[in-house]
N, C-alpha and C positions, 0 to 999 in steps of 0.2 A: 733433420731427423735425428742428428747427433747420435750416430752409431758409433763414432770415435769415443764418445762418452761412455757408451754401453760397453765397447770393448776394454776401455781402461776399467770400467766397473768390474769386469770378469775377472780381473787379476787380484781383487780383493776389496775393492771400494763397495761399501754397502749403504743403502740409504732407503728409508720408509718412505712410502707413498700416499698421497691422497690427491687423486684428479677430481675433486669435488665438481659436480656438475653445476653449470650456470642455471638460473632460474627466472629467465625472463624472455620475452618475445623480441624479434628483430627490430620492429618499428621503435618500441619504447628503449631498447637498447642503443640504437643509433642516436636518438635524441639526447639520451642521458650521457652518451660519450662525447656528443659535441658540447653539451653544457659543462661536462667536466674538463674538457680540454680548454674552452673558453676561461673557465674559472682558473684552472692550473695556470695558464698563461698569466692572469691577472695576479695570482699569488706569487709567480716567479718574478714578475715586474717589482711588486712591492718588496720582496725578499732582496732583490739587487740593490734597491735603494735604502731599505730600512733594516736590514739584516734578517736572521732567520726568523720565521714565524712562530716557531715553537721549538721545542728541545732544550734541556737544560745543559749545564756544564758543570765542571768541577768547581769553578769559581762562582757560578750563578745560582748554585743549590745550596741550601743551608745544610751543613753536616747534621745527619740524624734524622733528616727529612725522608719522606718515602717517594720513590720513583715509580711511576705507574706503567705497567705493560698492558696495552689495550689489545682486547679479542675482538676484532672487527669481522663478524661472521653472522650468518643467520641463527637467530634464537627463537624465531617463530617462523611460520610459513612451512612450506613443503619440505625444506632443508633444515629444519629447527634442530635436528640432531647434531649437525656440524658444530655449532657454538660451543655447547658444553663438552664435546670431545677436545676441543683445543683449550678450553678453559681447565679441563682436568690436567693438561700437560702444564699450563701455566701455574697452576696451584702446586703441582709437584715440584716443578723447577724452582720456582721462587721460595718455596718452603725450604728446600736444600740450600739455596744461596743465602738465605736469611740465617739459617742454622750455623752457616760456615761464616758469617761475619758481616754478610751483605756486600755491597759494592761502595768503596770509597766513603764509607761513613754512613751510607743510605742503605735502608732496607726496601725490599721490591714489594709491589702489590698488583693485583690483577683487576681489570676494569672490562666489563661486558660492553659491546657497542653492538646492538642489533641492527643488521640490514635488512632484514626480513626477506632475504634472498632476492632483493629486486633494486636495481641502481636507482630508481626514482626515490626510494627510501635510503639507500646507502649513503648517497651524496649528502643530504642534509645532516644525517647522523655523524658522519665523519667530519663534517664542518662544526658540528656543535661539540664533538670530541676535542677537537683543537681549542675551541673557544673556552672549554670548560676544564680543560686538563693541563695547567700549566707544568705539572711535573712529568709530563709524558716523555718516556725514554725510548720506546720500542712499540711497533704494532705487529701483532701476529694474525693469522687468519686470512683475510682478502682473498676469499675463494673466487672461483670463476663465476659466481653469482654477481659479484660487484666489481672484480679487479680491474676490468677495462675502464670502469668509470671512476674508482677511487685512488688506484695506484698513481695517476697524474697528480691528483691533489696532495696525497701523502708525500709524493716526492717533492712537490713544489715547497711543501713545508720543512723539507730537509729532514724528514724522520725516517729513520731506518725501519724496514719492514721486511718480515719473513712471511712470503705469500704461498697459499695453498691452491694455486692455479695451474692447470695444465695447458692453458690457452697458448696456441702456437705464436700468437702475436709477440709474446714476451721472449721468443727466441731471436727476434730481429731488432727489437727497439731497446736501447740501452737507458735504463733508469739508474742513476748513481746510488740510490737509496734502497732498491730492489734486491731482494736475495730470493733464491728459490732452490729447494732441494727436492723437486719433483719433476719428472719428464713430461714431455709434450703428450697430449691426449693420444694422438696417432700411434705411439709407441706402446700404449696400453691397448689400443685396439688390436695391435699385431700379437700381443701378450695372449689376448683371449682367443684369437684364431690358434695360436700355438697349443693353447690347451685343448682345444678341439682336436687338433691334430694328435695330441698325446693320448687323447681318450678314443681315438679312431672314429670319430664322428664323420659322416659323409654328407649330411642334410642338417643345416643350420637356419633358424628363423631369428630375426632380429626384431627387438621390441624396446624402443628407447624412448625416453621422454621428450616431450615437444620443445624443451627448453633448449637454448642455443649451445649450452654446455655439453648436454649429452648428445644432442644433434651431431657434433664434431667428431664423435666416435664412428659414425655411420660410413662415411665414404671410405675412410682407411680400413674399416672392417670388410666392406663389400670388394675392395681391391685385394686385400689379403686373402679373403676367402677364395676368390677366382684364381689367384696364384697358388693357393694350396690344393686346388682341385676339389673344393668342397661346395656343393650345390646350395645356394640361398633360396630357401623356400619360399619366405615372405618377409617383408620390411613394414613393420607396424609402428606408427607413432602414436605415443600415449599422452593424452592430455592430462597434465598434472592436476588441473582443476576438476576432472571428472570423477565421479564416485562409482562408475561401473565401466568395465572394459569387455563386456560380452561380445560385442561385434569383433573386436580385435582377438579375443580368446577363441572365438569360433573360426577366425581366418587362420590363426596359427594352427589350431588342431587339424583343420582340413588340408593344410599344406603337409602335414605329416614329417615335421622335423624330427631329428633325434635329440636335439637340444635347442635351447633358447639363449641367445646373447643378449644381456640386457643392463641398462641402467634407467631406472626411473625412481627417484628417491620419495620420501615421503610415504603416503599409503598405496601409491600408484603399482609398484611391483607387487606387494602383498596382495592386492586386490586382484590382480591379473592371475597371480598363482591360484587364489582360491576360486576363481571363476573357471580357470582351465580345469582344474581338478573336478569341479561340479559338472561341467559340460563334457568331461572326457571320461565319464563312467567311473569316477574316483581315482583315475590314474593321472599322475603327475608327469611333467615333461622336464628332463634335467636342465638346470640352469648353470650358465657360465656368466658370472657377474663382475663388475669392476672392482677395484679395491674400496670404492665408496660402500660396498655390501659388507666389509669388515667393520662391524658396528654393533654394539649392544641392541640398539634400538631397532636396526634392521633385522638381526637374527629374531628377536622377540616377536616382531610383527609377521615375519615370514614363516616362522615356527608355528605360529597361531594359525596361518592360512593354511598350511600344509599338513601340520603335525611335525613336532620337533624332530622324531625319528626319521620319517619320510624326507622332510627337507634337507636334514644333515646327510643323508644318504645320496641325494641327487644334486648337490651343490658344488660348484668350484668357482674360485675367483682368482684373478691375479693380485699380486701385492708386491711391494718391494722387500727385498730381502733385508732383515734386521737381525741384529744379535739376539740370541736366545740363552746367552750364558756369558760368563767372564766378568771382570770388574766393572766395566761401563754398564752392562745390563743390570747387575746386581744392585748398583746404585740407583739407577732409574726405576726398577721395580720397588724399591723400598721407598723413594721419595714419592711415586705416583700412588701407590697403594696407602700410604700414609693419610692421604686425602679423601679416602673412601668415606663416604657419608657427608662430605663437606662441600662438594661441588654443586652448585645450582643447576638443575635441569639434567643431571647425570642420571640415566635409567639402565636397568638390566645388570648384566654380570659385569662389575666395575673392572675385573681383571682383563676383560676383553680389550680395554683401552690401551694395555700393553702392546696390542697387535693393531688397533684401530689406525685408519688413515689420520695423519696429523699428530698422533700421540707421540712417536719418537721424533719426527721431523721437527716438531715445534719445541720439544724438549731440548733438543741439540741446539736449535736456533737462539732460544733463550740463552742458554750456557755461553755460546760463542759470543753474544752480544755483550753479557756481563762480563766475560773475561776480557773483551776488547776495551771495555771501559776502564777496567784495572790497568791494562796494559798501557793506553794511551793517557790515563790519568784524567779522563774528562768522561762526563756522561752526555755530551753533545754528539749526536750521530755524525755530523760533518767531521769530527775529529776522531771518533772511534770506529766509524764504518770501515776504513781500509784495513783496520786490524783484525777485523772478523776473518778475513780471507788469509791473513798471515798466520792467525791461530789455527784455523782450519786445516789448511793445506801444509803448515809449517815451513820452516826454514832449515838449512843445513845446521846440523848440530842440536836441533830442537829436542827438549825433553818431552817424551810421549806420556801423557797423563789422561785419566778416563772419568774424571769427575770435577765438578767446579771446585770443590774443597781442595783437591790435590793440585789441580791447575793454578788456582789462585795463591796457593801456597809457594809454588814454584816461581811464579811471577814475582811475588813479594821478595823472593830470594834473589832476583835479578836474573833468572834463567829465561831463555827463549822456549816456548812450548809448542806443542802441537796437541790440540784437544781431539780425543777420539771417543765419541759418545756411543750409545747403543745402535745408532744408525751407521757406524763405522766411519772411516777416514773420508773427508771431503776432497774434492778436486774442482774447484770453482773456474768456470771459462770467464771470458770477456763481458759476459751478460750477467754475471754473478749466479750462474746455474751450477748445480752439482746434483747430479742424478745417479741412479744406481741399476743394479740388475733384478730381474723379477723372480718371485717364487709362486707356487701354486698352493693356495689355501683351501681348507674345507673347515666344517664345523663338526665337533661332536654333538650328539643329542643334548647336552648339556649347555651347548652354546660355547664351548671352548674352541678357541682357533687352533687348528692342526696343519703343520706344513707337510705337504706330500711331495714336494719335488721343487726344481728350480728351473729356469728357462735362460739359456745362454744367450749372449749377443748374436751369435751366428743364427740361431733359430729365428731370431726377431729380424735379422738382416735379411734372410732368405724369403721374408713375407713382404718386405718393404717395395 
């Protein structure tokens, strides 16, 4: 449950969150995971006899050539908004890095790898990525949609990755090339119940997508609601392939909740909201969402379903605390907004990406990896990987710096550094996890993210 991590976070460590929901059913997932495990074992065997299957090095890459960062995420399907969110961070981070001189004579570029939110599509897409991208230097994304299937493959290729999955299995299995700056999904469940407590709700309905990633929120939420003394009125599963949820909407209305805790991405949640309003005499039921609801695409569709003012006035979500000022945020904001109008698939209010899940996390992850390349004088993940943690957590006497440009300059001057980005300082554990404390977010009627409070480690611990 990593409450020691949360306690440490309460002293100042901050990190942005995206517990993106998985988008596949259990039978297909089991088959895909088995296939991925078999493939990963084969790749590892080949690697042990023939060297790394991918990844460049300072001696193996031609100076001045481009290094590729691959965004492995859904760009189509129910979770199609996730890919562009991560791509916006990649565009912003790499633009700033290239402006500052690049990495070891290389410029960085971004590549989209569409998993379609399904491991059956993700596995061949990732295999094709490795076959067609000899300049690959880092993978970002790998959401709960596909992480269980593709992480073993990426790891077998000895490729560093910053993944956006909250699945608890990664708390217990060590992948040397896996890095994560998001907490397990169960902690987000506790955060949602803590919000319900803060708002003095006594009756809560659950409505989560039928995908395995969203379903993992349910049991921790039920347990936490019971511990909080809050009545669970109904637990509805939403089929992400359905185009109507009238039956579920009627069941929720008839159970008379004061609010609905939910995560069902794509069109599912907005459709449910619209039908509840229609069946409930024009009245909406307040929503408590996961951090995945902090997205320009989600706000646009939910506001259309309920009316922007109505939705904004009845919505809360958990999120991880991020900086909203200071030198690291100023640099991040400038880098990200410089890419407005340039990111394929980006929709809605582009400024929302400054708070959207994955925005801060992946910007920091890319900077950490790029700086580690400079520190190790190598673009090979097997060489630069360990320096990610050294640069993030720092060492005694390290110079604190807040941007790639400033940190790179300090490294070139022979200094030890500690990078602190807009997500705040890191504190990696033995599984390469570094998580943070939660805040409570709402929207303005214009779709701007507003922070209304924070949740302490003690509050979450009390619900575990």
